[in-house]
N, C-alpha and C positions, 0 to 999 in steps of 0.2 A: 474076918469077924463075923460070928453068927448074928443073923437079925435079932431084934428083943423078942422074947417070947409074947403073944397075944393071948389075952385070957379068952377062955371061951364062953363068956357073957359079953355084956356091954361096959362092965365096968374097966375102970382104970388100968390098963396093963401096969406091971411094976415098973417103978422107975418114971412114970409118965403122970402128967397131971391134965384134967380135963380142960378144954377150952372150947366155950361155945361160940360159933362162927356167927357173924354178923353180916349183914348185906341182902341183896335180893336174890340171889341163886341160892345159899346154904344157910340164910337166915334161920338161926336157932338150932341147928345142928351140932354136937359135940364130935369134937376131935379129940386129940389126945398128941400134947408137947412134952418131948423128954424134959424132965428136969435139968436146971441149971448147969449141971458136968456135962451133958451130952444134947446141948441146944440145937442140934443138927439133925434131931430125930422127929418123925411125926407119924403118927397112925391114925387110920380112919377106917370104921367098920363101914363096908359097902353093902348096900340094901338091893330089895328086889327094883326099888324105884329108880336106882342109879342104872340098872339093866335095861339093854334093849331087848327086842324080839327075839335075837338068839339067845337070850340068857346071860350076854358077858356086858361088862360095865362099857357105859356109853363113853367113847373118845374124848365128848364134852365133860364128862364129869372128872376124868383124868386130867385133862389140860386147868379146868376150873380149880381142883384142889393142888395141881403144880404151881400155878399163880399165887393161890394164898399160901401156901407153903413158903414158896422161895421169896417172895416179897416181905412175906413175916419173918422170914430168918434174917433177911439183908435189916429190914426195919428194925431188927432187936439189937443190930451192933452201931445203930445212928444215935445221933441227939435225937431226945424225945421230939423235936418239934421240926423235925426233917420231913419235907414234903417229898415224896417220889411217885413216880408213875413206872409201870410197866412199859418199857420199850421195846421189848422183844422175847417171845417165847417160842420155844422149841420142844415139842415131843416126839420121841422115837417110840410106837408103841411094837412091843416086842413078844407080848403074849398075853393071855385073857385072865382077868379076873371076873368074880361072880359074887352073886349074891353072899351074904356071912363072911366074905373074905376079910382079911385084916389087911389092909395097903398100907406097908410100911415105907416110908420115906426118911432118905438120906441125904444131906446137901453139905457142900465144898463150897467156899466161897472163894472166887478166883480173883477178885479185884473189889476193894471196897473204895470208892474213891468221893472226891468232891463233887463230881458231876455225874458218873456213871459206876453202877454196880453190877458185876457178872457173879453168878453161882449157876451151879450145875448139880444134877444128883440122879437118883435113882428111886423108882419104887419097886416094891418087891412083895410077894405073897409068898411067904415062908423062904424057901431057897431058889425060887424063881424071880429073875428080873422081868418085870411086867412092862416097863418102861424106862425110857433114859429121858431125862428133864433138864431143861436149859431156861433161863430167862436174865435178861439185862433190864435193870431199872434206870431211868433218867433223875437225877436229883433236881428240884424246881428250886430257884432263887426266887425269895419275895423281894418285890420292887425296891424297899428300902433298905435291903441288905446288903453290904458289901461283900463279905466272906462268911455264909451261914456255917460252912464246915470246917473242922480244922483240916489243914493240908494233907495232900495225898502220903500215904507212906510207901 
């Protein structure tokens, strides 16, 4: 399947909605998530601030976006009151991206369970894969609850 088409400016690409990130690393940054029919897609515009002295996207930026994207993807499939943390994150960097590139992510869930969730995917720029990404999340159980989530499927 060809990657989604990215716009030439910072407007929302067709089929995507803007999402403003919160938190200490990318607070206020706008990324784009696919509409409900393809909630496994994500897009972010790489900026000059994301790049190192060699002019390529810093690995920490890729890793942070992978964490945000995968955990958000998993969270969207869980009950709204589910609490989880990233238990593992793995990135294989396969090629560079640079300022003004659209980083396009696609995710696949391998397991959505009561205690652990695992998903993986890739980041692409155009037709080039720039990173393979994988994360696992641990589900936190509130002390007063016996079974916070439905049983594993």
